[in-house]
N, C-alpha and C positions, 0 to 999 in steps of 0.2 A: 584470644582476644585481639581484635584488629586495632590498628592505629586510630581509626575513626572512633571506636568504642572508648579507647583511652582518652581521646580528645574530648568526647562528650562528658565522660565522668569527671575529667579535670575541670571542664567548664562548670559542671554542676556543683562541684566542691567549691570553686571560686565564688559562685553566686550564693553559697550558703552562709548563714551567720558564722562569725569567727569561732564561737565556742562549739559549733556543731561540725566543723570541717573534718577534724581528725576521725571521729567515729563514723561519719557519713562516708568518708573516703574508703575506709576499710570495708564497711558494709556493702557499698555500691560496687566496689571491685569484686567482692565475693559474689554478689548477685549476677554480675555480667559473666564472671568466670563459670558459674554453675548453671547458667541459663539453659544450656543444651540438655541438662539432666531433667528439666521440666518441659522439654520440647518448646522452648521459647527462643525468640530471636535475640542474641546478645545486643544487637544494635538497638532493638526496641526497648530492651531493659535499660541500656545506657541513656536513650532518649527519655525514658521515663524518669530516670534520675535527674536529668536536666529540668524537666517540667516540674518535678517535685521541688527543686531548689528555687525555681522562678515563681511558682504559684502557691507553694505551701512552705513558707519559711520557718514556721514553728515546728519543733521536733515532733509534736503529737500528730502531725498530719501524715496521711498515707495517700499516695497517688497511684493509680493503676493505668496511667497512660500506656497505650500499646499493650494492655492486658499484662502488665509486668508488676512486680512488687519491688518498690524502692522506698524503704522506710528505715527509720532508726531502730536498732535492735530493742525489742521489748516494748515498743511504743505503738503497736498496731491497734487502731480503734476497732470496736466491734462492728461499726458501720462505715467502711472506708469510703472516701470520696472518689468516685470513679469518673474519669474523663477519657472517653475513647479517642485515641490519637487520630486514626485515619478519618473518621467522620468530621472531626474538627478541622483537619487539613483540607478536606474537600469543601467544607463550608467556607473556609478562608479563600479557596480557589474561586468559588462562585461569587463571593462578595467582592473580591478583587476584580474579577472579570466585569461584574456589574458596575463597579465604580469606574473602571477604566473605560468602558463603553459610554457611560454617562459623560465622563470628562472629555472624551474624544468628540462626542456630539456637540458639547458646549463650545469647544474651541474651533469648530468648523467655521464659525462666523468670522474668526480672525485669520482665516487661511490667507497666506501671502505675506503676513507680517513677519519680519525677521525675528522679533522677540518671541513669536509663537512656536518656532521650530524646537527649541529645547523643551518647551512644555509638551509638545506633541510626542517627542521621543520619550519623555518621562511617563506620559500617559500610556504609551504603547508598552512600556515595561510593566506597568500595573495591569494592563489588559491581557498581556500574553505571558510574560516571564514569570510573574508571581504565581499565577495559576499553574503554569508548567512546573515550577519548583515544588509547589504543594502536591501535585499529582505524582511527581517523581519521588518525593519523600514518602508518599503513601505506598507506592510500589516497593520502595526499599524496606519499609517497615512491616509489610504484610507478612503474616505467619503462614506456615504450611508449605514453604517453598525454599529451596536451597539458596544460600546467599549469592552464589554466582548468577543464578537465573534472575534473582531480584535486582542485582547490580546491573546486569545487562538490560533488563527491562527499564530501569530508572534512566540509564544512559540513552536508550531509544526514546523515552519520553522527552528528555532534554533536547535531543536532535529534532524531534517533531516541533518542540516549542521554539527552537531557533528558526526553523522553517516558517512557523506561524508569525514570528516577530518580523522576519524579513518580508513577508507578504504585507503585514500591516504597515510597515514603514516604507513600502514601495521599492525595496531593493530586489524583490523577486516577484514576477508576475506569472503565476501558475497557469498552465494551459487548460484550465477548467472554468466552468461558469462560477461567478462569485457566490451564487446560491449554494454551491456544493462545498466551498472552502471550509467553513466552520464544521460542517458535518464530517468531512474527511479528517480534519484535525482531531475532533473529539472521538471519532470512530477509531482512529489510530491509537489513541490513548486507551480506549476500551479494549482493543485487540491485544495490547501489551498486558493489560490486567488478566485477560482470559488465558494468555499463553503462560504467564508467570504462575498462575494458580492451576494450570492444567485443567481447565474446564472442558466438559465433553464437547464433541463436535457440533451438536445441535445448537450450542450457544453462539456459534459464529453467525447464525442468522440474525442475532440481536444487533449486529453491526449496522443493520439497515435502519434501526430506530433513530440514531442521531443524524444520519444522512437524510432520511425522510423528513425529520423535524426541521433540519436546516433548509430544505427545499420549500417546506410549507410556510415557514415563518419569514423567509427572505422578503417576499413582496409586502408583507405586513410591516416589517421593520423599516423598509425604505419608503413605503407609501405613507407612513405616519407623518413624514415631513411635509407632505402636501396638504395637511389639514390646517385649520385655523387656530390650533392650540398655540399657547406660548412656546417659544423655542426651547426653554428649559424643560417643559413638560414633554415636548416631542422627543428630546434627547433621552429623558428618563424612560418613556414608554418604549422607544426603540431599543434601548439597552436591555430592558426587561424581556422584550420579545426575543432578542438574540441570545439570551441566556437559555432558551428552551432546548437547543441541541445538547448543551452541556448537561442539563437536567435529564434529558432523554438517555444520555450515556450512563449517568448514575443509576437511573432506573433499570437499564439493561444489565448493568453489573450486579445490581441487587437481585434481579430475577435469575441471573445465571448462578448466583451463590445460593439462593433459596431453593431452586429447583434442581440443582446438581446433586442428586442423592449419592452419587459415587464419590463425591469429594467431601470429606469431613469438615465440619465447621471448626476452624481454628480457634475462634473466640470461646466456644463451649469447652473445647479441650483445655484451654489455658485456665479458664476459671476453675474447672475441676481439679487441674493440677495444683493450683494455688490453694484450693480448699483442702486437698489431701496433704499438702505440705504444711499447712497451718494447724492441722488436726493434732 
């Protein structure tokens, strides 16, 4: 059990109702300790404990965040409430990116005002850092890969995120056309996903999807500001368009997972393991 796992369990226990802390602490530590026996990620189990404490504060609830079992002994319901961790994190990344793009478009009219600089920096964090953290957490929590590979992948995602943030804030000007920037960033995240999960070689061709999407939507996202629409509508439409490369990367990752017959589906394995454990 790693220090991160213990920290997540401690946070989960602290967020639990007072009368449930002792039994939950004992149960969740056991779940994390025995995770490898069910071919589960201990970090995903610990994260599941935290989400159970945050979203299901009553003892009778069961959460399967990260396809893990984190529940009070003897209180499992026949129809557990299932919230898949990674899809939720990726939705969070997409929503944060969309909100950041919208905010950045809206503050462009205040460009040059001293008071607008902190706002722009905050929006740049929402636009780049929050999605990057969500993708990094998804890589760290993915099943079917050793923890060292997942940790290295998550660190690489953070490094790409830092590069993206520096581009958005003007600290770094990459020697590529602006139309390629977002496609390269999302393509790099997709490449990490493929490496961590050891997808077959043909899936590397899917890296072209976010890059091509970025090239295709770039003139649309910039051209919308030349229309007669209200400025807020222009910003919203432009942000929605620039979300396409990110969605293309998600589609590519899904295709790689569904069509990679040589790579077992970790979600199915875990559900079967939990069913056999509960039998």
